[in-house]
C-alpha positions in Angstrom: -70.6 42.3 -43.6 -69.3 44.1 -46.6 -69.6 47.7 -48.0 -68.9 49.0 -51.4 -69.1 52.7 -52.3 -68.2 52.3 -56.0 -71.4 53.7 -57.6 -73.4 51.5 -59.9 -76.1 52.2 -62.5 -78.9 52.7 -59.9 -77.2 53.3 -56.6 -74.4 55.1 -54.9 -73.4 52.6 -52.2 -74.3 49.0 -51.2 -73.9 47.4 -47.8 -74.3 43.6 -47.7 -74.8 41.2 -44.7 -74.4 37.5 -45.2 -75.0 34.7 -42.7 -74.0 31.5 -44.5 -75.8 29.0 -42.4 -78.3 29.1 -39.5 -79.6 26.0 -37.8 -82.7 26.0 -35.5 -83.4 22.8 -33.7 -86.7 22.1 -31.9 -86.5 19.8 -28.9 -89.3 17.9 -27.2 -89.3 16.7 -23.6 -90.1 13.0 -22.9 -92.0 12.4 -19.7 -90.8 13.4 -16.2 -87.1 12.5 -16.9 -84.8 15.1 -18.3 -84.8 13.3 -21.7 -85.1 15.4 -24.8 -85.5 14.4 -28.5 -85.1 16.4 -31.6 -88.6 17.2 -33.0 -87.6 19.3 -35.9 -84.9 21.2 -37.6 -84.8 24.3 -39.9 -81.7 25.2 -41.9 -81.4 28.4 -43.9 -79.0 31.2 -44.9 -79.5 35.0 -45.0 -78.3 37.5 -47.5 -79.3 41.1 -47.2 -78.3 44.0 -49.5 -79.0 47.7 -48.6 -78.7 50.0 -51.6 -78.3 53.7 -51.0 -79.3 56.4 -53.6 -79.4 59.8 -51.8 -80.4 62.8 -53.8 -77.6 64.1 -56.0 -75.8 60.8 -55.9 -75.1 60.9 -59.7 -73.0 64.0 -59.3 -70.9 62.5 -56.6 -70.6 59.3 -58.5 -69.3 61.2 -61.6 -66.8 63.0 -59.3 -65.7 59.7 -58.0 -65.3 58.3 -61.6 -63.3 61.4 -62.6 -61.0 60.9 -59.6 -60.5 57.2 -60.4 -59.7 58.0 -64.0 -57.2 60.7 -63.1 -55.5 58.4 -60.5 -55.5 55.5 -62.9 -54.0 57.5 -65.8 -50.3 56.8 -65.3 -50.6 53.1 -64.7 -53.9 51.9 -66.2 -54.2 49.3 -63.5 -57.9 49.6 -63.0 -58.6 49.0 -66.7 -56.2 46.0 -66.7 -57.8 44.5 -63.7 -61.2 44.9 -65.3 -62.9 45.6 -61.9 -66.2 45.9 -63.7 -65.8 49.6 -64.7 -65.6 48.9 -68.5 -68.2 46.1 -68.5 -71.2 48.4 -67.8 -72.8 49.5 -71.0 -75.6 51.7 -69.7 -75.2 54.9 -67.8 -72.4 54.4 -65.3 -70.3 57.2 -64.0 -67.4 54.9 -63.6 -67.1 53.8 -67.2 -63.7 54.9 -68.5 -64.8 54.7 -72.1 -67.5 57.3 -71.7 -65.9 59.4 -69.0 -64.1 61.6 -71.5 -67.3 62.3 -73.4 -69.1 63.2 -70.2 -66.4 65.6 -69.1 -66.5 67.4 -72.5 -70.2 68.0 -72.2 
């Protein structure tokens, strides 16, 4: 299970659940003895994502982006790591390139 509260373009938070492999085996009884044989098998995986976008999430996301930009100012580590903040071209509160313009408006 993983959780990420770094806002994206359309959500404030995402929680992910991943089960890499599930195996279900179906057994069949043979006669009166306690003998069993495999009659079938199903193998699958599960990946679930829960996206949260509560009302007013854009404002809190912009506040988060402002905080990150202020904290990153002295070192620039987030920009150097390219954690995905600068790669988003559409509206994203965490884009450092557009944060200054948003704060001026």
